C-alpha positions as CSV (number, residue, x, y, z in Angstrom):
1,X,0.0,-0.1,-0.3
2,X,1.4,3.3,-1.0
3,X,2.2,5.8,1.9
4,X,0.4,9.2,1.7
5,X,3.0,11.9,1.6
6,X,4.1,14.4,4.3
7,X,4.3,18.1,3.6
8,X,7.8,19.2,5.0
9,X,8.5,22.8,6.1
10,X,11.9,24.3,6.6
11,X,11.8,27.8,7.5
12,X,15.4,28.2,5.9
13,X,17.3,26.1,3.4
14,X,18.4,22.7,5.0
15,X,22.1,22.1,5.4
16,X,23.5,20.6,2.1
17,X,20.7,21.9,0.1
18,X,22.9,23.7,-2.4
19,X,25.6,21.1,-3.0
20,X,23.3,17.6,-3.3
21,X,21.8,16.4,-6.5
22,X,18.3,16.5,-7.0
23,X,18.5,11.9,-6.5
24,X,19.6,13.2,-2.8
25,X,16.7,15.1,-1.7
26,X,14.6,12.5,-0.6
27,X,17.2,11.4,2.0
28,X,18.0,15.4,2.4
29,X,14.2,16.8,2.9
30,X,12.5,13.4,4.1
31,X,9.4,13.9,1.3
32,X,7.9,16.9,-0.4
33,X,8.8,20.3,0.8
34,X,8.1,24.1,1.4
35,X,11.6,25.6,2.1
36,X,11.6,29.4,3.0
37,X,14.2,31.8,2.4
38,X,13.8,35.3,3.7
39,X,14.7,38.5,1.5
40,X,14.7,42.3,1.1
41,X,11.1,42.5,-0.5
42,X,7.6,40.9,0.6
43,X,5.3,39.3,-0.6
44,X,7.6,36.3,-1.6
45,X,8.3,34.6,-5.2
46,X,7.1,31.0,-5.3
47,X,9.2,28.8,-7.3
48,X,7.9,25.2,-8.1
49,X,10.3,22.3,-9.0
50,X,10.4,18.7,-9.4
51,X,6.8,18.2,-9.7
52,X,8.0,15.8,-12.0
53,X,11.3,13.8,-10.6
54,X,13.2,13.6,-14.0
55,X,13.0,17.4,-14.7
56,X,15.9,18.6,-12.6
57,X,16.6,22.0,-14.2
58,X,14.5,23.8,-11.7
59,X,16.3,22.7,-8.8
60,X,19.6,23.1,-10.2
61,X,18.6,26.9,-11.2
62,X,17.9,27.2,-7.8
63,X,20.9,26.2,-6.2
64,X,22.8,28.5,-8.5
65,X,20.6,31.1,-7.3
66,X,21.2,30.6,-3.7
67,X,24.8,30.2,-4.8
68,X,25.2,33.6,-5.8
69,X,23.5,35.2,-2.6
70,X,25.5,32.8,-0.2
71,X,27.0,35.6,1.3
72,X,24.0,38.0,1.1
73,X,20.4,38.3,1.4
74,X,17.8,37.5,-1.7
75,X,16.3,40.7,-3.4
76,X,12.8,39.3,-2.3
77,X,11.6,36.5,-0.4
78,X,11.1,33.2,-1.8
79,X,9.1,30.4,-0.9
80,X,10.0,26.6,-2.8
81,X,8.1,24.0,-3.3
82,X,10.6,20.5,-3.8
83,X,7.9,18.1,-5.7
84,X,8.2,14.8,-6.0
85,X,11.7,13.7,-4.6
86,X,10.7,9.9,-3.9
87,X,10.7,9.8,-8.3
88,X,13.5,11.9,-8.3
89,X,15.6,9.6,-6.1
90,X,15.1,7.1,-9.0
91,X,15.3,9.4,-12.1
92,X,11.5,9.1,-13.2
93,X,8.6,11.3,-13.7
94,X,6.7,9.4,-11.0
95,X,6.9,6.4,-9.6
96,X,4.4,3.4,-10.5
97,X,1.0,4.2,-8.1
98,X,1.7,7.8,-7.8
99,X,-0.8,10.7,-9.3
100,X,1.7,13.0,-11.8
101,X,2.5,16.1,-9.0
102,X,1.6,18.5,-12.0
103,X,-2.1,16.8,-12.3
104,X,-2.9,17.0,-8.8
105,X,-4.0,21.2,-8.0
106,X,-7.2,21.3,-8.9
107,X,-10.2,18.7,-10.1
108,X,-9.1,16.1,-12.6
109,X,-8.9,12.1,-12.1
110,X,-6.2,12.3,-9.1
111,X,-8.4,15.1,-7.2
112,X,-9.4,12.4,-4.1
113,X,-5.5,11.5,-3.5
114,X,-3.6,12.2,-0.8
115,X,-1.1,14.3,-2.9
116,X,-4.2,16.2,-4.1
117,X,-4.8,17.1,-0.6
118,X,-1.4,18.1,0.5
119,X,-1.4,20.4,-3.0
120,X,-4.6,21.9,-1.7
121,X,-3.1,22.6,1.5
122,X,0.1,24.4,0.1
123,X,-2.7,26.7,-2.1
124,X,-4.8,27.4,1.0
125,X,-1.5,28.6,2.7
126,X,-0.2,30.3,0.4
127,X,-3.5,32.1,-0.6
128,X,-3.3,33.3,3.3
129,X,0.2,34.3,3.0
130,X,0.0,36.4,-0.8
131,X,2.5,35.9,-3.5
132,X,4.3,38.2,-5.6
133,X,4.2,35.6,-8.7
134,X,5.0,31.7,-9.2
135,X,7.4,30.4,-11.3
136,X,6.9,26.4,-12.2
137,X,10.0,25.1,-14.2
138,X,10.0,22.1,-16.3
139,X,11.7,20.0,-18.7
140,X,11.1,18.3,-22.0
141,X,11.6,15.0,-22.8
142,X,12.0,15.5,-26.5
143,X,13.5,18.5,-28.7
144,X,11.4,21.6,-27.6
145,X,12.5,25.3,-27.5
146,X,12.8,26.9,-24.6
147,X,9.5,28.6,-23.8
148,X,6.7,30.0,-21.2
149,X,3.6,28.9,-20.7
150,X,0.6,30.8,-19.7
151,X,-3.2,30.3,-18.6
152,X,-4.8,34.0,-18.8
153,X,-3.8,36.7,-21.2
154,X,-3.5,39.1,-18.6
155,X,-1.1,41.7,-18.8
156,X,1.1,40.7,-15.5
157,X,0.9,37.0,-17.2
158,X,2.2,37.8,-20.3
159,X,4.6,40.4,-19.0
160,X,6.1,37.5,-16.7
161,X,6.0,34.9,-19.0
162,X,7.9,37.1,-21.8
163,X,10.8,37.8,-19.7
164,X,11.5,33.8,-20.1
165,X,10.8,33.7,-23.8
166,X,9.5,35.4,-26.7
167,X,8.1,32.1,-27.4
168,X,4.9,31.4,-25.4
169,X,1.9,29.0,-25.5
170,X,-1.4,29.9,-23.7
171,X,-3.3,26.6,-22.6
172,X,-6.2,25.6,-20.1
173,X,-6.3,22.2,-20.2
174,X,-4.9,20.0,-18.3
175,X,-7.0,22.2,-15.4
176,X,-5.6,20.4,-12.5
177,X,-1.7,21.8,-13.4
178,X,-0.1,24.1,-10.7
179,X,-0.2,27.3,-12.6
180,X,-3.7,27.3,-13.4
181,X,-4.4,26.7,-9.5
182,X,-1.7,29.6,-8.5
183,X,-3.2,31.8,-11.1
184,X,-6.1,32.5,-8.9
185,X,-3.5,33.7,-6.4
186,X,-1.1,35.8,-8.5
187,X,0.7,36.3,-11.7
188,X,1.6,32.3,-12.8
189,X,3.7,31.0,-15.6
190,X,5.2,27.4,-16.5
191,X,8.6,27.5,-17.9
192,X,9.7,24.9,-20.5
193,X,13.6,24.5,-20.5
194,X,14.7,21.8,-22.9
195,X,15.9,18.6,-21.7
196,X,17.3,18.1,-18.2
197,X,20.8,18.5,-17.5
198,X,21.7,20.9,-20.3
199,X,23.9,24.0,-19.3
200,X,22.0,26.5,-21.3
201,X,18.8,25.4,-19.5
202,X,19.6,25.4,-16.3
203,X,21.6,28.9,-16.8
204,X,18.3,30.2,-18.8
205,X,16.1,29.1,-15.9
206,X,18.6,30.5,-12.9
207,X,18.5,33.7,-15.1
208,X,14.6,34.4,-15.0
209,X,14.6,33.4,-11.1
210,X,17.6,36.1,-10.5
211,X,15.2,38.6,-12.8
212,X,11.9,37.8,-11.1
213,X,13.6,38.4,-7.5
214,X,14.8,41.7,-8.7
215,X,11.5,43.1,-9.8
216,X,9.8,46.0,-7.8
217,X,6.4,44.6,-9.7
218,X,5.4,42.3,-12.4
219,X,5.6,43.7,-15.8
220,X,2.2,44.9,-17.5
221,X,3.6,44.5,-21.0
222,X,5.9,41.9,-23.1
223,X,9.4,42.5,-22.7
224,X,9.6,42.5,-26.7
225,X,7.2,43.2,-29.5
226,X,8.1,40.2,-31.2
227,X,6.2,37.7,-29.2
228,X,5.7,34.0,-30.9
229,X,2.0,33.4,-29.3
230,X,0.2,29.6,-29.9
231,X,-2.6,28.2,-28.1
232,X,-2.9,24.9,-27.3
233,X,-6.1,23.1,-28.9
234,X,-6.2,19.5,-28.5
235,X,-3.8,16.8,-26.4
236,X,-3.1,13.5,-28.1
237,X,-2.7,10.3,-26.8
238,X,-1.7,6.6,-27.5
239,X,-4.5,4.6,-26.3
240,X,-3.4,2.5,-23.1
241,X,-3.9,-0.9,-25.3
242,X,-2.6,0.2,-28.1
243,X,1.1,-1.0,-28.7
244,X,3.5,1.3,-30.3
245,X,7.2,1.9,-31.3
246,X,9.9,4.0,-33.5
247,X,11.2,3.5,-36.6
248,X,10.9,-0.6,-37.4
249,X,10.8,-1.5,-34.1
250,X,7.3,-3.0,-32.2
251,X,4.0,-3.6,-33.1
252,X,1.0,-1.2,-33.7
253,X,2.0,1.9,-34.6
254,X,5.2,2.4,-35.7
255,X,6.0,6.3,-35.6
256,X,8.9,7.6,-37.6
257,X,12.4,7.7,-35.3
258,X,13.1,11.0,-35.5
259,X,9.3,12.3,-34.6
260,X,10.8,14.9,-32.0
261,X,12.3,16.8,-34.6
262,X,8.7,18.2,-35.7
263,X,8.0,19.9,-32.6
264,X,7.4,23.6,-33.1
265,X,7.4,23.5,-36.8
266,X,4.7,24.1,-39.4
267,X,3.8,20.7,-40.5
268,X,2.3,20.9,-44.1
269,X,-0.9,18.3,-44.9
270,X,0.3,15.0,-45.8
271,X,3.3,15.0,-43.0
272,X,4.3,11.3,-42.3
273,X,4.2,10.8,-38.8
274,X,4.5,6.9,-38.8
275,X,2.9,3.8,-39.5
276,X,-0.2,2.2,-39.2
277,X,-1.7,-1.3,-40.7
278,X,-5.5,-0.3,-39.8
279,X,-7.9,2.0,-41.3
280,X,-9.0,4.3,-38.5
281,X,-6.6,6.7,-36.9
282,X,-5.1,4.8,-33.9
283,X,-4.4,7.8,-31.6
284,X,-7.1,10.1,-29.6
285,X,-6.9,13.7,-29.9
286,X,-8.8,15.5,-27.2
287,X,-10.0,19.3,-27.5
288,X,-10.5,21.4,-24.6
289,X,-14.3,20.4,-23.9
290,X,-12.9,16.6,-24.0
291,X,-14.3,15.7,-27.5
292,X,-12.6,13.3,-30.0
293,X,-11.2,15.3,-32.8
294,X,-8.6,12.5,-34.0
295,X,-10.2,12.4,-37.5
296,X,-9.9,16.3,-37.8
297,X,-6.2,16.4,-37.3
298,X,-5.0,12.9,-38.5
299,X,-5.1,10.2,-41.4
300,X,-4.4,7.0,-42.3
301,X,-3.8,6.3,-46.1
302,X,-1.6,3.8,-47.5
303,X,-0.1,2.6,-44.5
304,X,1.0,5.8,-43.4
305,X,-0.2,7.9,-40.2
306,X,-0.4,11.3,-41.7
307,X,-1.1,14.9,-40.7
308,X,-4.3,15.6,-42.1
309,X,-4.1,19.5,-42.3
310,X,-1.2,21.5,-41.7
311,X,-0.4,21.3,-37.8
312,X,2.1,22.6,-35.3
313,X,3.1,20.2,-32.5
314,X,4.7,20.3,-29.4
315,X,6.2,18.0,-26.6
316,X,6.5,15.1,-28.7
317,X,9.1,12.6,-27.3
318,X,10.8,9.4,-28.2
319,X,10.3,8.4,-24.4
320,X,7.6,5.7,-24.2
321,X,7.3,5.6,-20.5
322,X,6.4,9.2,-20.5
323,X,4.1,9.0,-23.5
324,X,2.3,6.3,-21.8
325,X,2.3,8.2,-18.2
326,X,1.4,11.4,-20.0
327,X,0.7,12.1,-23.9
328,X,2.4,11.8,-27.2
329,X,1.8,15.8,-27.9
330,X,0.0,18.7,-28.1
331,X,-1.6,20.1,-31.2
332,X,-1.1,24.3,-30.8
333,X,-2.4,27.0,-33.3
334,X,-0.6,30.4,-33.9
335,X,-2.8,33.1,-32.1
336,X,-2.4,36.6,-32.0
337,X,-1.6,38.3,-28.8
338,X,-4.6,40.4,-28.0
339,X,-4.4,44.2,-27.2
340,X,-4.0,43.7,-23.2
341,X,-5.5,46.2,-20.8
342,X,-4.8,46.8,-17.2
343,X,-6.8,44.2,-15.4
344,X,-8.5,42.5,-18.6
345,X,-8.2,38.6,-18.6
346,X,-9.5,36.3,-21.5
347,X,-12.3,34.0,-19.4
348,X,-11.4,30.6,-19.9
349,X,-14.4,29.4,-21.8
350,X,-13.9,32.4,-23.9
351,X,-12.2,30.4,-26.7
352,X,-12.3,27.1,-27.9
353,X,-9.3,24.8,-27.6
354,X,-6.8,24.6,-25.2
355,X,-4.4,21.8,-23.3
């Protein structure tokens, strides 16, 4: 029987935090933890790392920031949630039997779990305290650029994300991610920093944290006029009972071996994604309303699994475990950055689509 996680709280960074690898955090912290670091300004910046145990860039970026200020005081107070240290000990996204730590924050199939109750406790505690902004740091398992994600088309949310990247993704599903829950409390963004362990990703995330700590106010306009904004309109999964592989390997769907090279590219209709011996599309694509839109985006012709129309995909990966635990990819569409006015926000149901 799986034991319920216990939320640990540290009023200051525990000794050794700046030196240990992510794989040692279970032993150092004892479990998922909130760590507070005092700074000159209040309210604190909230930082979320290791919601997926194999996505270590956020933690390593935090270590860089704290080392820079080892002999001084942070410009703003910082509250850090260090998430799935159990999975991090094994270098895995999550352990078998665990819910996804970025699907426990509101609703969803993992709503009635000890982890979701822990997440609700954190949200309530941070709501009472008040936050300056929230940053959730992730990695991709496939080839993707660095980009920021927002869940509200609000001037401050866009402004904060633009400090990380000119490439920005707007999404509303899954609705149980950390950034959507914290968007109710403060400007909240998710940043995707490429693959784990890459020095460029760690440095980029570290610089972003540093910049956010030095802000007196969250900017209410993009840092650049050259923003590439994409709207996630569908999530694509391989059904649980459907076997798959890459290249010439495996039964069932045989995706092309360099599938992740197609991320963030305008793919023309007819682009080959893989090979499939059946007649019906073997993937499940769902839009924001949970509707099956598989036949809208994909087709099977002469044994090939094809893009049915012009597509832009993100988060394609060759990691079969991640595909089973999460999804194959997301479908995106370009969208114009709306004229953002102070206090303006696009309501969640004001546009179709999202993932």
